[in-house]
LOKE-120366 format. One line per 3 residues: number of its first residue (from 1); for each residue y, z, x of C-alpha. Coordinates in nm, 3 decimals. Layout:
REM residues N
NUM	Y/Z/X  ...
This chain:
REM residues 436
1	0.000/0.000/0.000  0.343/-0.097/0.133  0.668/0.039/-0.011
4	0.914/-0.242/-0.076  1.286/-0.270/-0.022  1.344/-0.222/-0.396
7	1.175/0.119/-0.378  1.396/0.237/-0.092  1.710/0.122/-0.274
10	1.605/0.321/-0.583  1.521/0.621/-0.365  1.863/0.612/-0.193
13	2.042/0.597/-0.530  1.840/0.894/-0.653  1.921/1.096/-0.340
16	2.291/1.015/-0.380  2.279/1.140/-0.741  2.111/1.462/-0.631
19	2.365/1.507/-0.353  2.653/1.438/-0.590  2.519/1.711/-0.814
22	2.651/1.969/-0.567  3.002/1.877/-0.677  2.936/1.762/-1.032
25	2.632/1.920/-1.201  2.554/1.638/-1.455  2.486/1.408/-1.159
28	2.213/1.649/-1.043  2.049/1.626/-1.385  2.063/1.248/-1.368
31	1.912/1.264/-1.020  1.621/1.474/-1.146  1.564/1.226/-1.425
34	1.578/0.943/-1.169  1.309/1.110/-0.956  1.085/1.147/-1.262
37	1.138/0.782/-1.369  1.083/0.659/-1.013  0.752/0.845/-0.990
40	0.639/0.703/-1.325  0.732/0.348/-1.225  0.558/0.393/-0.890
43	0.237/0.505/-1.059  0.258/0.223/-1.316  0.318/-0.038/-1.047
46	0.027/0.091/-0.840  -0.205/0.094/-1.142  -0.115/-0.266/-1.231
49	-0.175/-0.392/-0.876  -0.483/-0.188/-0.781  -0.690/-0.178/-1.096
52	-0.852/-0.508/-1.000  -0.884/-0.740/-0.702  -0.670/-1.027/-0.822
55	-0.607/-1.248/-0.518  -0.825/-1.480/-0.312  -0.705/-1.709/-0.035
58	-0.868/-1.954/0.202  -0.762/-2.198/0.471  -0.831/-2.574/0.462
61	-0.809/-2.781/0.780  -1.011/-3.022/0.989  -1.296/-2.895/1.206
64	-1.119/-3.043/1.509  -0.756/-3.111/1.592  -0.599/-3.412/1.760
67	-0.408/-3.339/2.077  -0.040/-3.434/2.072  -0.043/-3.514/1.698
70	0.068/-3.323/1.389  -0.244/-3.174/1.228  -0.230/-3.064/0.864
73	-0.327/-2.710/0.765  -0.337/-2.595/0.402  -0.361/-2.241/0.266
76	-0.481/-2.204/-0.092  -0.390/-1.885/-0.281  -0.536/-1.816/-0.626
79	-0.441/-1.531/-0.859  -0.670/-1.383/-1.124  -0.409/-1.134/-1.250
82	-0.336/-1.178/-1.625  0.038/-1.158/-1.554  0.285/-1.310/-1.310
85	0.303/-1.177/-0.954  0.505/-1.256/-0.642  0.314/-1.331/-0.324
88	0.401/-1.354/0.044  0.140/-1.539/0.251  0.112/-1.495/0.629
91	-0.137/-1.712/0.814  -0.247/-1.591/1.156  -0.231/-1.913/1.356
94	-0.355/-1.939/1.718  -0.134/-1.737/1.952  -0.091/-2.034/2.189
97	0.160/-2.188/1.944  0.385/-1.881/1.971  0.491/-1.912/1.608
100	0.551/-1.598/1.405  0.730/-1.759/1.112  0.432/-1.915/0.932
103	0.511/-1.729/0.611  0.528/-1.860/0.253  0.674/-1.695/-0.056
106	0.608/-1.796/-0.415  0.563/-1.669/-0.768  0.228/-1.719/-0.938
109	0.191/-1.719/-1.311  -0.112/-1.568/-1.483  -0.435/-1.703/-1.329
112	-0.247/-1.966/-1.127  -0.312/-2.103/-0.779  -0.088/-2.273/-0.523
115	-0.143/-2.458/-0.199  0.091/-2.414/0.099  0.094/-2.674/0.376
118	0.219/-2.678/0.732  0.149/-2.871/1.053  0.045/-2.772/1.403
121	0.093/-2.990/1.711  -0.125/-2.879/2.002  -0.026/-2.995/2.348
124	-0.347/-2.913/2.536  -0.714/-2.960/2.471  -0.951/-2.668/2.423
127	-1.051/-2.404/2.171  -0.793/-2.256/1.934  -0.868/-1.937/1.735
130	-0.729/-1.874/1.387  -0.712/-1.521/1.249  -0.712/-1.401/0.891
133	-0.481/-1.473/0.599  -0.263/-1.183/0.489  -0.135/-1.192/0.132
136	0.122/-0.935/0.009  0.143/-0.908/-0.371  0.415/-0.753/-0.585
139	0.417/-0.703/-0.961  0.704/-0.719/-1.206  0.832/-0.373/-1.115
142	0.823/-0.455/-0.745  0.830/-0.105/-0.597  0.513/-0.143/-0.394
145	0.325/-0.432/-0.238  -0.052/-0.461/-0.207  -0.194/-0.627/0.102
148	-0.498/-0.854/0.075  -0.689/-0.965/0.384  -0.857/-1.297/0.310
151	-1.043/-1.566/0.497  -1.254/-1.536/0.808  -1.144/-1.596/1.168
154	-1.264/-1.930/1.295  -1.207/-2.167/1.585  -1.117/-2.534/1.606
157	-1.157/-2.764/1.903  -0.863/-2.978/2.010  -0.985/-3.322/2.114
160	-0.795/-3.618/2.264  -0.577/-3.798/2.015  -0.831/-3.936/1.767
163	-0.562/-3.953/1.496  -0.379/-4.218/1.699  -0.714/-4.392/1.744
166	-0.767/-4.391/1.367  -0.421/-4.539/1.317  -0.505/-4.820/1.557
169	-0.828/-4.877/1.368  -0.648/-4.913/1.033  -0.394/-5.153/1.183
172	-0.669/-5.353/1.349  -0.855/-5.392/1.020  -0.538/-5.526/0.854
175	-0.449/-5.728/1.166  -0.115/-5.549/1.197  -0.139/-5.424/1.556
178	0.201/-5.578/1.627  0.353/-5.287/1.431  0.252/-5.059/1.719
181	0.416/-5.290/1.973  0.099/-5.470/2.082  0.187/-5.828/2.169
184	-0.009/-6.133/2.067  -0.114/-6.292/2.394  -0.175/-6.667/2.388
187	-0.514/-6.758/2.530  -0.524/-6.970/2.843  -0.771/-7.257/2.801
190	-1.053/-7.263/2.547  -1.328/-7.061/2.715  -1.428/-6.913/2.379
193	-1.698/-6.943/2.117  -1.643/-6.995/1.747  -1.682/-6.678/1.539
196	-1.543/-6.726/1.186  -1.276/-6.881/0.964  -1.006/-6.658/0.818
199	-0.673/-6.682/0.638  -0.370/-6.762/0.852  -0.139/-6.468/0.926
202	0.191/-6.465/1.107  0.135/-6.484/1.482  -0.187/-6.689/1.477
205	-0.196/-6.993/1.703  -0.120/-7.297/1.484  -0.348/-7.509/1.701
208	-0.649/-7.319/1.561  -0.574/-7.424/1.201  -0.884/-7.564/1.029
211	-0.737/-7.843/0.814  -1.059/-7.916/0.623  -1.102/-7.551/0.521
214	-0.731/-7.532/0.437  -0.764/-7.833/0.204  -1.059/-7.677/0.025
217	-0.890/-7.337/-0.019  -0.537/-7.474/-0.078  -0.406/-7.229/0.182
220	-0.389/-7.226/0.560  -0.714/-7.123/0.731  -0.765/-7.075/1.105
223	-1.067/-7.066/1.332  -1.134/-6.734/1.504  -1.291/-6.741/1.850
226	-1.455/-6.471/2.055  -1.486/-6.450/2.431  -1.797/-6.601/2.577
229	-1.901/-6.298/2.780  -1.881/-5.920/2.751  -1.701/-5.750/3.038
232	-1.698/-5.393/3.165  -1.384/-5.180/3.140  -1.373/-4.844/3.318
235	-1.096/-4.591/3.264  -1.065/-4.405/3.596  -0.861/-4.086/3.555
238	-0.714/-3.888/3.842  -0.729/-3.512/3.769  -0.544/-3.390/4.077
241	-0.219/-3.201/4.098  -0.012/-3.520/4.060  -0.124/-3.525/3.695
244	-0.002/-3.169/3.628  0.353/-3.287/3.559  0.453/-3.226/3.198
247	0.646/-3.444/2.956  0.734/-3.318/2.604  0.488/-3.033/2.633
250	0.189/-3.244/2.743  0.066/-3.310/3.095  0.032/-3.660/3.237
253	-0.345/-3.603/3.230  -0.337/-3.561/2.852  -0.135/-3.881/2.811
256	-0.384/-4.064/3.033  -0.678/-3.929/2.832  -0.524/-4.039/2.501
259	-0.446/-4.385/2.639  -0.795/-4.429/2.784  -0.950/-4.343/2.449
262	-0.738/-4.602/2.266  -0.798/-4.865/2.535  -1.174/-4.808/2.511
265	-1.159/-4.861/2.136  -0.957/-5.183/2.166  -1.184/-5.313/2.444
268	-1.496/-5.252/2.236  -1.340/-5.439/1.946  -1.286/-5.727/2.191
271	-1.663/-5.730/2.259  -1.616/-5.559/2.597  -1.799/-5.251/2.716
274	-1.598/-4.936/2.791  -1.683/-4.661/3.038  -1.522/-4.350/3.184
277	-1.475/-4.203/3.533  -1.285/-3.885/3.625  -1.233/-3.747/3.973
280	-1.028/-3.500/4.174  -1.140/-3.361/4.509  -1.486/-3.487/4.416
283	-1.639/-3.744/4.185  -1.670/-3.570/3.849  -1.752/-3.738/3.516
286	-1.923/-4.074/3.478  -2.000/-4.239/3.142  -2.162/-4.584/3.184
289	-1.988/-4.875/3.016  -2.135/-4.959/2.677  -2.043/-5.064/2.325
292	-2.343/-4.927/2.141  -2.292/-4.732/1.815  -2.178/-4.378/1.884
295	-2.035/-4.461/2.225  -1.681/-4.365/2.119  -1.808/-4.017/2.035
298	-1.967/-3.995/2.379  -1.633/-4.088/2.537  -1.454/-3.834/2.318
301	-1.691/-3.556/2.426  -1.658/-3.665/2.789  -1.278/-3.640/2.770
304	-1.261/-3.315/2.571  -1.312/-3.065/2.853  -1.120/-3.243/3.132
307	-0.865/-3.023/3.309  -0.621/-3.098/3.589  -0.668/-2.920/3.922
310	-0.421/-2.812/4.188  -0.586/-2.988/4.481  -0.548/-3.331/4.636
313	-0.762/-3.613/4.500  -1.022/-3.777/4.723  -1.005/-4.155/4.679
316	-1.269/-4.207/4.947  -1.522/-4.017/4.736  -1.424/-4.232/4.437
319	-1.493/-4.552/4.633  -1.833/-4.430/4.753  -1.957/-4.319/4.413
322	-1.825/-4.626/4.228  -2.023/-4.843/4.469  -2.334/-4.649/4.372
325	-2.279/-4.636/3.995  -2.098/-4.963/3.911  -2.275/-5.267/4.053
328	-2.123/-5.532/3.825  -1.765/-5.649/3.879  -1.547/-5.466/3.628
331	-1.189/-5.393/3.535  -1.092/-5.050/3.670  -0.788/-4.899/3.498
334	-0.681/-4.621/3.736  -0.448/-4.357/3.589  -0.271/-4.171/3.868
337	0.080/-4.093/3.987  0.276/-4.152/4.306  0.580/-3.948/4.403
340	0.690/-4.205/4.660  0.592/-4.481/4.901  0.436/-4.235/5.145
343	0.195/-4.095/4.888  0.097/-4.449/4.785  0.047/-4.565/5.148
346	-0.200/-4.282/5.208  -0.424/-4.425/4.937  -0.353/-4.797/4.985
349	-0.665/-4.867/5.193  -0.890/-4.718/4.925  -0.710/-4.910/4.650
352	-0.766/-5.233/4.843  -1.134/-5.148/4.881  -1.169/-5.093/4.506
355	-0.983/-5.418/4.436  -1.221/-5.618/4.657  -1.526/-5.510/4.459
358	-1.359/-5.505/4.118  -1.033/-5.595/3.947  -0.808/-5.290/3.983
361	-0.515/-5.204/3.755  -0.316/-4.907/3.886  -0.123/-4.725/3.612
364	0.133/-4.469/3.723  0.425/-4.299/3.556  0.799/-4.334/3.549
367	0.985/-4.004/3.517  1.156/-4.044/3.179  1.369/-3.729/3.222
370	1.487/-3.844/3.565  1.573/-4.188/3.427  1.772/-4.031/3.143
373	1.959/-3.814/3.391  2.041/-4.112/3.615  2.187/-4.310/3.323
376	2.413/-4.021/3.215  2.766/-4.020/3.362  2.832/-3.787/3.657
379	3.083/-3.507/3.604  3.177/-3.416/3.961  3.116/-3.502/4.327
382	2.789/-3.308/4.339  2.679/-3.494/4.027  2.736/-3.829/4.202
385	2.516/-3.722/4.493  2.242/-3.613/4.251  2.265/-3.944/4.066
388	2.222/-4.134/4.392  1.911/-3.931/4.475  1.771/-3.986/4.125
391	1.830/-4.361/4.146  1.658/-4.362/4.488  1.342/-4.214/4.334
394	1.355/-4.465/4.046  1.392/-4.762/4.281  1.112/-4.630/4.502
397	0.875/-4.636/4.204  0.957/-5.002/4.146  0.900/-5.074/4.516
400	0.551/-4.929/4.478  0.478/-5.185/4.206  0.600/-5.469/4.427
403	0.403/-5.344/4.726  0.079/-5.317/4.528  0.128/-5.667/4.388
406	0.184/-5.801/4.741  -0.164/-5.670/4.827  -0.315/-5.840/4.521
409	-0.344/-5.522/4.314  -0.222/-5.522/3.954  0.018/-5.237/3.881
412	0.181/-5.096/3.571  0.478/-4.856/3.578  0.540/-4.696/3.240
415	0.671/-4.384/3.070  0.423/-4.135/2.919  0.525/-4.204/2.559
418	0.478/-4.581/2.603  0.157/-4.552/2.802  -0.096/-4.650/2.534
421	0.096/-4.957/2.416  0.173/-5.081/2.767  -0.185/-5.038/2.888
424	-0.327/-5.226/2.590  -0.078/-5.509/2.632  -0.163/-5.533/3.003
427	-0.535/-5.539/2.925  -0.490/-5.815/2.665  -0.277/-6.015/2.907
430	-0.533/-5.985/3.189  -0.817/-6.074/2.955  -0.640/-6.382/2.818
433	-0.574/-6.501/3.173  -0.936/-6.426/3.273  -0.824/-6.207/3.560
436	-1.149/-6.008/3.564
């Protein structure tokens, strides 16, 4: 039982009447009457609230959350009281979110239920523990509040961004991937096999129009081709300290994991086989390239528990183990980060070795916060010096791209929030040009 603010206000007024009775006796009589009425109302309010258990509440959410996305959580509260009550609902969300304001207030009519919704955006993968649901109920009198403890504590696992993957899937089904910024890449040559005939949509190559089918259907129809051979795509993720850098609450490793999951899905829809490699100071996870049913779930489980380390990554170990595990020439999409030309030069020999055996695409990150700072106007002399240093780092990143391309290595410099789109566009471009 919890005494409410209304009770304390009534108690203060009663005490003031009793105190005023020292100077004016009728006020003391009124104060005595107020104490008697307050006790009666308190008993009546307690009897109304405690004579039956009138509240049940439960939480509704997915068994797993998507990292970096807004995940819906619903709390359902149902009243079996035969009269209206006021409720205050407090959901004990995982402490990692550091939110103490997940509280909802409402009035429930007799035998009524309501659903309260909110969203949680996790920024790291792992296990998140929910507590119980606390419901505080007040009757019409409102002097006391009864606390109900509902629901059971349970845990959810936060996986790489499968909600973004689902969005890509829906757009792919409706052939609207251009809404996400994915470009339509014109095929070079005609090294393809016929697959089906479909209705023409904006962006299709007009040279693939099937005029006979169009005449029969009285609408434009185009031939759809598929690539002649299935190729292997491996997402190679660096888990060293260079991937610890954070952007909008998420580490570069998490952005790389989300992008690799989406790229694997797109590659498998293009009849390619997708695989996974992670490494740090040693060769860690290896999932062979495949496109069999259930392979996306295997990739999702392989990416779930990946964590960045604080040590240096060993590219020599990566080269040795890839030679053992990947015999067929493949496209290696390497997610890493370089702070400058010196850090890239230390690994250049190993990158060249990987590129000789396979087609290597090095994906590294542009510091979006640094770029925003460099574009802002300087306020004083010290600010000008800082802007020059910031622009030096930005230019050095672009020099890394040029240097890698001079050695025949494909490179992609992108910001974390554009990573998935840019990687997919680069993959489609390389595939259309038969670069691997």
